N, C-alpha and C positions, 0 to 999 in steps of 0.2 A: 414418483414420490412414494417411498415405502413407509409403512408404519410397523414398528416392532416394539412390543412391550416386554421388558424383562426386569427382574429384580437387579439391584446393584451388584449383589454378590455373584449372580449368574453371569452378568455382563463382564465382571472382572475375571472370573475363572474360565469361562467358555469362549468369550469373544476376543478381548484385546491382550490378555496376558498369555495367550498361546504362543509358545516359543519353539514348538516342535519343528524339525527340519522340513523344508519344502523344496521339492525338486525345481530347479530353475526352468522356466519356460518362457517362450516369447509371447508377450502380450500384444494383441492387435494394435496397430497404429491408431485406430479410431478411438481407443480408450484414452490415449494421451492427448489427442487433438480436440476432444470434445470440450466445448466451452461450458463453464458452469452456468446452469440456467437460473440459479437462485442466489440472491444476495440480500443483505441488509434486513434480516428478519427483526421485527419489533413486536413485543407483547403489548396488548392493550393494558391500561392500568389495572383493570379488574382481573386480568389473566384469562379472559373469555375468548379473545380473538388474537390472531397472528397476522400481521401484514408483512409482505415481503415483495421485493422486486423480482421480476421474471424476464428472462431473455428468451424469446421464442425463436431467435435466429433471424438472419436476413435483415438486421437492423430494427426488428420489431420488439418492443418492450412493453411491459405493463406492470401495474401494481395489483397484487392479489391479496384477498383477505380470507382467512379460514376461521370458521367457528371450531374451537378446539374440542368441544364436547363430543362432536360427531365427525370432525375433520371434513366438513362440507364447506365449499366455497360460498361466500356470501357476496363477493364482489370481484370483478375483473375490470380494472380501469386501464384501457389500452391508450398508449400515448402515440403521438405522431411518429412516423418512421424516423429512426436514428435518435429520437429523444428517449431518455430513460430516467427513472427516479434517481435523484442525487441525494436527497435527504427524505427520511420518513419519520414522522413524529406523531404520536397520539396526543391529542389535546384534551380528551375526556375518555370515558370508558367506551364510547361508541363513535367517536369522531377523530379524524386524523388529518394532517396536512402533509403535502408532498411538494418538495422543491424539485423542479425538473432540471435535467442536465442533458448534455450531448456528449457522446463518446466518439472520438475520431479515429479509433483503431484499438485493437486488443491490448496494445502495449501501454496505453494511457488510461488513467482514471477518467471518469466522466468530468466534464467541465460544466459548472452550473450556468444556466442561461438566465437566471434571475426571476423565473416565473414560479409562483406558488399557487397550488390549488388545494381545496379542502373537500372532503367527502365523509359521509357517514360510513359505518362498517359495512352496510349493504349496498353501497354505491349510490344511495339517494342523497338529496340535498347537496349536490355538488356546487361549488362556487369557485370562480376565478378570483383568488384573493389579491394577487399583485403581480406586476410584470410590465414589460414594455408593450404588451398587447392590451393593456387596460384601456377601455374605450372612453372613459370620462373621469373627472376628478370628483364625482359626486360622493365618493366614500371619504373625501377629505384629504386625499394624497395624490400628487401627480405621479404619472407613470415613471417607472425606473426599474432598478435591479434589486430583488429581495433575497434575503438569506435567512434561514431559520436559525435563530441564535439560542433559543431555549424554549421551555414550556412552563407555563405558570403552575405553581404547586396547587392551585385551587381546583384543577381538574374540571374546569367549567367551559372548555372550548376556546380558551385564550392561549396565545403563544407570543413570543418575542421575535420581532423581525428587524434585522439590520438592513438598512436601505443604502444603496449606492446609486449614484447618478452616472450618466455617460461620461461626464467630465467632473469627477468627484473633487470637491474642495473640503468636504467635512464628512464626518461619520455620524449617523443618526440611528436611534433605536426606538421602535414603536411597540406598544402592547396592542395586539390585534385580536379583536373578537371575530371569530370565523363565521358566526351565524349571520351577521348583518351584511357585509363586514364593516367594522369601524376601526379607526387607527388613533392611538393616543401617543403623542411624542413623549418619551420618558427619558431620553438622553440625546445630547447633541454636543459634538466637540469639533472644533475647526481644524481637524487633522484628517486626511483621507485614509480609507482602507484599514480602520482599526476594528478589532473584535472587542466585545464587551463581556464583562463578568458581572452577573446579577446576584444580589444577595437573596436571602430567604424571604424577604419582604417585597421582592419585586423591584428593588432600587438598583440601578446600574452604578456600581462602585469602582470598577476599573475598566480601562480601555487600553489595549496593547496591540502591537504589530511591528512592522519594520518599514523604514522609509525607502525611497528609491535607491539608496546606496547601501541597503541591507543593514542599517543600524537599528538596534532594538529600541523600541519606544514603549514607555509605560506611563499611564496617567491614573490619578485617583480622584474620587469625588464623593461627596456626602449625599448629593441630590440628583446626580446625572446631568447637571447643567453647568456647574462651576468646577473646573478641572485644574489640577496642578500636576506638573510633571514630577515623576520620581526617577532620579538618576541612578546609574549603576554604582556611583560612589556612595549613595545613601544605603543601598542594600548590600553592597559588597560583591556584587556579581549580577548576572542576568536572572531576574526573578519574574516568572510568568504565573500570575494567579490563575486558578482554575475553578475553584468552588469554595463556598463558605461552609463552616461548621454549622451544625443544626441550630446553635444559639447566636450565629452571626458574629461571634467574637474572635474567631480565628479563621485562617484561610489555608486551604490546601493548594499546592502549586508546584511548579518546577523551578529548580534553582541550579545554576551552573556557575562555577568560579573559574576565572581565567580562560574562558572559552572551552572548558573541559566538559566531560560528560554531565548530563543533567541528572539530578536526583529528585526524589519526591520528598517534599518538606511540608511541615505545618508551621505557620508563622503568625505573628500578630498582624494587625491591619496595615502596618507600615512595612511589612516584609522582614521585620527583625525578630529576635528571640526564636531563631529557627530550631525546630525539632526535626532532625533528619529521620524520616520514616523508612526509606529504602535508598540505597546508593550502591554504586559499583565503580571501582577505580578505572576499569577498562572501557565500559560502555554506558550508554544512557540507561536509566531505569524506566521501564515502560510496562506494558501489559498489565496495568493495574486493575484490581478487582474491587467493585463497589457494592455496598449493601442496597437493600430495597429502601424505599422512601422513609425518612429523608436520607438521601444517598450520600454516603461517605466511604472513602477507600479503606480496605482492610488488608490488602496484600499487593505486592508488586514484584516484578522480576527484571533482571538485566535483559537487554535485548540480544546480547551476544551469547554464543554457545547454545547449549540446550537449556531452555528457560527453566529456572527453578524458583518457585515463589518464596518470598519472605513474608511471613505473617506478622505484621506489626500491631494488629488489633485482633488477636486470635479468639477473644472471648465472645464475640458477636455470633449469633446463631448462623448467619450467612457464612461467616468465616469458618465455623465448625463444620458446616455441611460441605463447603468447598474442600477443606483439608481432608475430610473423610473420603470424598470422591477421588481426590488425587492419590490417596493411599490405596484405594481399590482399583485404580486404573493406572498402574505405573508406566505402561507403554504409551499413554496418551497425554496430551497437554489439555488440561481442563480449564475452560473459561466460562464464566457466567456472563452471557451476552445481554441478558435482560432479566428483570425480576418484577413480578407484580407488586402493586402497591402494598399489599398485606404480607408479602414475603412467602406466600404459600405455593406460588407457581414460578418455576425458574426455567429460563431458556438456556440450555447448556450446549456449548460447542466442544466437540472432541476432535482432535487432530493430532498428527505426528509427522515425523519425517517421511513415513511411508504411507500415511493416510491423508488424502486431501481434505478430509473433515466432513462431519455431518452435524446437524442440530437435533437436539433431543429436548423433550419436555419432561421436567421433573416436578411431580406434585408431592408436596410434603405430606399429604394425607395418606399416601400409600408407599412413598419412597421408591417409586419405579421410574425408570427412564423409558421414554417412548420416542423412537426415532420419527421425526416429522419431516425433515428436509435433508435429502442426500444428494448433493450436487453431482457426484460422479460415482455411481454404483459399479461402473465398468472397471474401476481400479480395485484390485484385491490387494490390501496392504501386505498380505503374507507373501506376495510375489515381488514386492518392491525392495529397493536396496537401502542399506544404511547410509545416512548422511552424517558424516563425522566432522564436527567442528575441531579445528586445530589452531594453535597459536604458534607463531614463529616470529623471529626478528629479521627485518630487512637488513641489507648490508650496511645501512647507515645507522642501525640501532633501533629504528622505529618498530614497535611491536604491532603485528598484524594478525588478522584472523583469516583463515581459509575454511572452506567447506569441501570435503572430499566425499563424493558419492561412489561407493564401492560396490560393483556388481555382485549379486548373490552367488554363492557357491563358486567364486572365482579364485579363492585362496588369497586374493588381494596382492598378487606378486607380479610385477613387471607387466602391467596391463597397457594395451593401447589406450591413449589418453586424449580426451577432448578438453581443452581449456575454454571455459565458458565465462567470460567477463560480463558483469551485469551492466544494465543501462544506467541512465542518469546524466553524468556520473555522480553529481552531488546530491546529497539527501537521500540516496538510494543505497540499499545494501542487500547482500544475500544473507539468508538465515537458515536455521536448522529445519524449518518446516518443509513439507512436500513441495517439490519443484518439478513441474511437468517435463520441462526440457531435460533436466538432469536425470530424472527417473527413466525417461524414454531412452536416453543414451546409455545409461547403466544397464537397462534391460537388454540392450543390444551388445553388451559385453565391454563397454568402454568405462574406464575410470574417468570421472568428471571432476575437474579442478576449478573451483571458484574462489576468488580472493576479494576480500573487502579492502581494496587498495586505498591509499590515502586520498581523501576527497569523498570517500563514501560517507553515508549517513550513519546515525546510530552511536556516534562516539563524541559528539559535541562539535560546536562550530569551528573550533581550532583545528580539529582533525580534517574537517572539510576544506578549510583554507589551505592545508598543506598540499592539496591537489590543484589549486589555482595556478594557471599558467604552466602546468606540468603534464597536460593531457598526453602528449606524445612521448614524454621522457620518463620521469620518475614514476608516474602511474603505471606505465607499461613495465618498468623494471620491477615494481612490486608484484605484478602478475607473474612475471617470469620467475621471481624468487619463490612464489607460491608453488610453481611447477617444480622448482628445484627441491623444495621441501617434500613434495610428493615422491620425487625420485629418491631422496635421502631416506625416506621411510620404506623404500622398496616397492612402492605401489605403482609408479609410473615407468613405462618403457619409453625413454626419451628418443628412441629411434622411430617411434610411431606416435607422433603428436600432431593433432589438428586444432585449429581455433574456430570457434563459432560464437556469435553473439548477435543481439538485436539492438538497434538504436545506437547508443554510445558503445554497447558491446560489439557491434559490427565494426565501428571505428577502431576499437581496440584489437579486434581480430586481424584487421588489415595492417595496423601498425606493428603488431607482434610479428606478422609474416615478413614485414619489411625489415624490422630490426634483427630478426634471426632467420634468415633465408635457409640456412642449413638445418635448423631445428624443426621449423614448422613445415609439415608436409602438405597441408591444405588449409584453406581459410574460407569461412562461410559468413556472409553478412545478410541479415534480414532487417529491412526498414532502416538502413544504415545512414550514418552521417560520415561523409568522406571528404568534404571540402569546407574547412573552417571559415574561410572568407565569405563563402556563399551564405553562411548563417546571418550575415548582416543584410542580405538582400532578399533571401527567400526563407520561408518557414514562419511559424507564428511567434517564435520567441522575440523577434525584433519588433513586434507590434505594440509593445508598451515601453514606457520609460524605464520601468524596473527591468524588463527583459533586455533592453539595450545596455543598460548599466551592468547587468549580469554578464553579458558577453564580454564587455570590456574587462571585467574583473577576472573572468575564468579562462579566456582564450587570448586576450590582448588584441591590439589593433595593428601591429606591425605586419605589413604584407609579407615580408621575408620570413618572419616567425610563423605566420599562419600557414604559409606554403610548406615550410619545413616540418610542421606538425600536422599536416594533412595527408591522409592516405593517397589522395590524388597526386600530391607533390612528391611522394616517394614510391610511386607504383612501379617504377623501373627496377627497384630493388627487390620486388616480390618475385620469388622463383617458383613458389608453389601454385598448384591449380586453385582457382577461386570460383566460388559459387555465390552469385548475388541474387537476392529475392526482394521484391519491393511492391507495395501497393501503389497504384497509379493515382489514388486520391489522398495520399499521405500529406497532411498539412503541417506536421511537426518537422519531418525531414522529407521535403518534396522529392518526387522521383527524379528531379533534376540532379540530386545528389548521387543517386545510383547511376544515372546516365553519365555523369562526369567521371565516376570511377570506372565504369565500363570503357569509356573512351580512353582513359589514361592507361588501363591495362592493355587494351587493343593496340594502342600506339607503341607500347613496350614489347609487343609481340606475343602477349599472353591473354587473348580474349577470354573472358570468364564464361562459365555456364550461367545462363540468364533465365530469370523467372519474374516477369512483370504481370501483375494481376489487376485487371480492370475492376473498378468499384471498391477496392479495398483501401484502407487507410494505414495508420501507423501500427502495423501488425494486422493479422487476418481475422476478421469477424466470422466468416463463413467456415463451418467445420470441414466442408469438402476441400476448400483451399488449404486449410491447415493440414489435412490428411495428405494432400498432394505435396505440400512442402516437406512434411516429415519423411515421406517416401523418397523424395528426391535427395534429402539430406542423408538418409540411411544409405542409399546407393552410393552417393558421393564419398562418404566416409569409408564405406567398405572397400571402394575402389582404391583409396589412397592409403589407408592404415588398417584395413580389415584383416581378419585372421587368414 
């Protein structure tokens, strides 16, 4: 954890705006394989302390607190093995709450486990606030699943907690005093799994979510107890409230029409009289920037392409500061991740396509940036490759986005190519920001082609639905047409193409090899999904009604179709060498998936290269295992399409 203090001008001229040529050099595998040890930094309301999650490796996580005046640790709250902070929120200048979660592999976000604990900044006065381990109901609430829904503006140790039961039939919201603790029911609605939007006076005014069939739901209330449903016909589209204006008379939220991309809007209390603050015809508007308390948005950016902020409220001091930083740091993407209550201390995150990002502290008193958390100092941005967003049209006319990562000093002509489909597939997308897989491969001399095929996230619900029931067909065609675009631009050498992906990306890598056996020279799958029918019997998606309905919507139920669109069902058509890697404790795509693919390839006379890792889940936690995989990947690619 390094600390560096420089003026804004020096940072811009000396650090990130440096465009002098750098000789290409091979960066050690370990630099790319290293997992980020820091995440979710949160400033205390006073700006005195910083809390953040820490990954010590080996499934060991903790919450740490720093006193920013002297950068000394005031607390280290270690969690049980494989548990990690899922949410962190300060409830006063010196007290915070932590919702715990569990991560089942490096490819997945932590899953909340419903437990919430509280602590002072120095680790004292710890309390088990809520969860299934609650020993009694003396606090006035039966055990269950808790989720941090927001923090009271009073800054007096209270927060809002959404409660779920094991068999939820309704959604409930409590105001929680973390000192005693005590719980006061402030909202209840007889619909399960809804999120609440709370006004500036602490009243729950909206509840929203999706039902088991993925239909959008929205309800409004004046008191948190009496609810009425708001239909899409009333609002003219899908309206999702997010926050109230400082006077409680207007609402900031997301709005999409005809299942298209979402835009940032300000509306009246019924979702009408919309003022569009930021929108984009191609992709969702996201990456919004908010002022200090009372927090309201002042800028936002489309999620596609290289993000460019639109300032719709540029006169606010926070907006002026943000715009100045963006001007001084043209090579970086600047975000305000947190701001103290008085606006004098700002937590700034700087990142780019070449830079995995670091957090800086900006104090308005001296206008200096001080680096406080750097997740990966082993990566030198000057040695990384350009990630170039491109737009192209598929053969049926649908406009798509690709991201091409072009090796440094390669002249970008007829390069050996790795097609790298993303996981998901739905609700997930590739973007311009630093990507460890893509940068590792580019550093080894490969052009990397990524495609946000139909079904990907970031472009509205309608675009996601275009990928439903087309996993093995149109989705794969989109990826191939992205490769064709790279060839058209003179970047890709289609005589030297391999595919590599993780999770659904591994599925795609195998399907591409089966569809184009003469084009694909090798295929690599990590933590892959290879047998669609097996998803109904193994893995965690099937465990909920929503998950089972999801499978029916996106892959179908016909045995014949499931087999035809499974890599195991078309393994005999794969002519290229295959490398399969999998964690033996994977709960999302159990190792039975990889075993089935291995058996199918062996039966076809092409046994794959194999790497099964004990103790690992959906992707590798352990840095040593990641290093071993990257080295095996490097050798495998070099053997098949190397120079």
